[in-house]
C-alpha positions as CSV (number, residue, x, y, z in Angstrom):
1,X,-0.4,-0.2,-0.1
2,X,1.1,3.0,-0.9
3,X,2.5,6.0,1.8
4,X,1.6,9.7,1.3
5,X,4.2,11.7,1.2
6,X,2.6,14.5,3.4
7,X,1.0,12.8,5.8
8,X,2.6,9.9,6.0
9,X,-0.6,8.1,6.0
10,X,-0.2,4.8,4.9
11,X,-2.9,4.9,2.1
12,X,-6.2,1.4,2.2
13,X,-7.6,-0.7,-0.3
14,X,-9.5,2.8,-1.1
15,X,-7.7,4.9,-0.6
16,X,-5.1,4.0,-3.3
17,X,-7.5,4.1,-5.6
18,X,-7.9,8.0,-5.0
19,X,-4.2,8.1,-4.5
20,X,-2.2,11.0,-6.7
21,X,0.6,9.1,-7.8
22,X,2.3,11.6,-9.7
23,X,2.1,14.3,-6.1
24,X,2.8,10.8,-4.1
25,X,-0.8,12.9,-1.4
26,X,-3.2,10.8,-0.2
27,X,-6.9,12.3,-1.5
28,X,-7.2,14.4,1.5
29,X,-3.0,15.6,1.1
30,X,-4.0,16.3,-2.7
31,X,-7.4,18.8,-2.2
32,X,-5.6,21.2,0.8
33,X,-2.3,20.8,-1.5
34,X,-4.5,21.8,-4.4
35,X,-7.1,24.6,-2.6
36,X,-3.7,26.0,-0.7
37,X,-2.2,26.5,-4.2
38,X,-4.9,28.4,-5.3
39,X,-4.6,30.4,-2.3
40,X,-1.2,31.2,-3.3
41,X,-2.2,32.2,-6.4
42,X,-4.9,34.3,-5.3
43,X,-2.4,36.1,-3.1
44,X,-0.1,36.0,-5.9
45,X,-2.4,37.8,-7.6
46,X,-3.4,40.6,-5.5
47,X,0.1,41.5,-4.7
48,X,0.6,42.0,-8.3
49,X,-2.4,43.9,-9.3
50,X,-0.6,47.2,-9.2
51,X,2.1,46.0,-11.6
52,X,5.5,45.5,-8.7
53,X,6.1,42.7,-6.8
54,X,8.6,43.7,-4.0
55,X,11.1,41.6,-1.6
56,X,8.5,42.5,1.3
57,X,5.6,40.9,-1.2
58,X,7.1,38.3,-1.3
59,X,8.4,37.8,1.7
60,X,4.5,37.7,3.0
61,X,3.4,35.4,-0.1
62,X,6.9,32.6,0.9
63,X,4.5,33.0,4.0
64,X,1.3,32.1,3.6
65,X,2.8,29.0,1.4
66,X,5.2,27.5,4.4
67,X,2.2,28.2,6.8
68,X,-0.5,26.5,4.2
69,X,3.0,23.6,4.5
70,X,3.1,24.0,0.0
71,X,6.5,23.6,-1.2
72,X,7.4,26.9,-2.7
73,X,8.7,25.5,-5.3
74,X,5.5,23.3,-6.4
75,X,4.3,26.7,-6.3
76,X,6.4,28.6,-7.7
77,X,5.4,26.7,-11.0
78,X,1.7,27.0,-9.8
79,X,2.1,30.1,-10.6
80,X,4.6,30.2,-13.5
81,X,1.3,31.6,-15.9
82,X,0.3,34.4,-13.9
83,X,4.0,35.0,-13.4
84,X,5.2,34.6,-17.5
85,X,1.7,37.2,-17.9
86,X,3.0,40.1,-15.2
87,X,6.5,40.1,-16.4
88,X,5.1,40.3,-20.4
89,X,3.7,43.1,-19.1
90,X,6.6,44.5,-17.4
91,X,8.7,44.5,-20.5
92,X,6.4,46.0,-22.8
93,X,6.4,48.8,-20.3
94,X,11.0,48.4,-19.9
95,X,10.1,48.4,-23.3
96,X,8.6,51.9,-24.0
97,X,10.7,53.1,-21.7
98,X,13.4,52.3,-22.1
99,X,14.6,50.8,-18.5
100,X,13.0,47.6,-16.3
101,X,11.7,48.5,-13.0
102,X,13.3,46.4,-9.6
103,X,9.5,44.8,-10.0
104,X,11.0,43.2,-13.6
105,X,14.2,42.2,-12.6
106,X,12.9,40.4,-8.7
107,X,9.8,38.2,-10.7
108,X,12.8,36.8,-13.1
109,X,13.9,35.1,-10.2
110,X,10.0,33.6,-9.7
111,X,10.7,31.7,-13.2
112,X,11.9,28.0,-13.0
113,X,15.6,28.2,-14.4
114,X,14.4,25.8,-17.3
115,X,12.3,29.5,-17.8
116,X,15.4,32.3,-17.3
117,X,17.4,30.6,-19.9
């Protein structure tokens, strides 16, 4: 029987039917993680609604992720599309203005390494 990587519970026969083999989580933990990722994404969009993601805002996002026991790398991958949209907007403005803001520079570090090249 599989064991959940998040809560350590060994799932029984019925639990193995809903066990997420990709994440290694039981259905309860998988559901909680999906809800936490949605909260993280919503918070990210709220903090970036003015087009700026400061270090302070990122610290609050990271603290929220830690509180929800989210893996920060999984959370970053989850918001990748939102990050790319915000970065596209910031780079469009940077092109028009002739300089890259600190906010745009910070967003580059949110992207997983494979998207930075």
